[in-house]
Residue, then its C-alpha position, 0 to 999 in steps of 0.5 A: m446907712m454905711n458904717i465905715g472904719l478909718l485906718g488913719f486920721g491924718v489930713v485925708g482920714g480927718g476930711v473923710a470924716a468931716l465929710a461923713a459927718e455932713r452926710d445922713d447915710v455914712r457914719v465913721s464907726r471906728v478910727l485906727l490910730r497909732r497914738p492919741k489924736e485930737g479931733v477923733p470922733e468921740g468913742t471911735a478911737t482904737y489902736d487895735i485893727n481887730d477891733i475894726l475887722n472884727d466888728p460886724s457893724i462896719d460895712t467898709v474899711v477905708e485905708v487913709m494912712g498914707g505911705l506904704h508901711p503900716a498900711l500895706s501890712l494892715i491890708h494884707i491882714s484884713e483880706p481874709t476877714r473882709l473878702 
């Protein structure tokens, strides 16, 4: 099972979560949000990127925020942790 952390939960992030929910080999473990949002899988919401970066159970981080900021900043923050 691959555990993923989503950075964002808009149209694309919601679609990724929906696809993952249909599969047995992928699970959304955490979702980074800027503010509360309906439809986020229960128990996965966080407002701190470190909750995703420091979670050893997360195999892959997927950036689905759209736009340049804050997505680019979060990617730069995560590089030393995930490379």
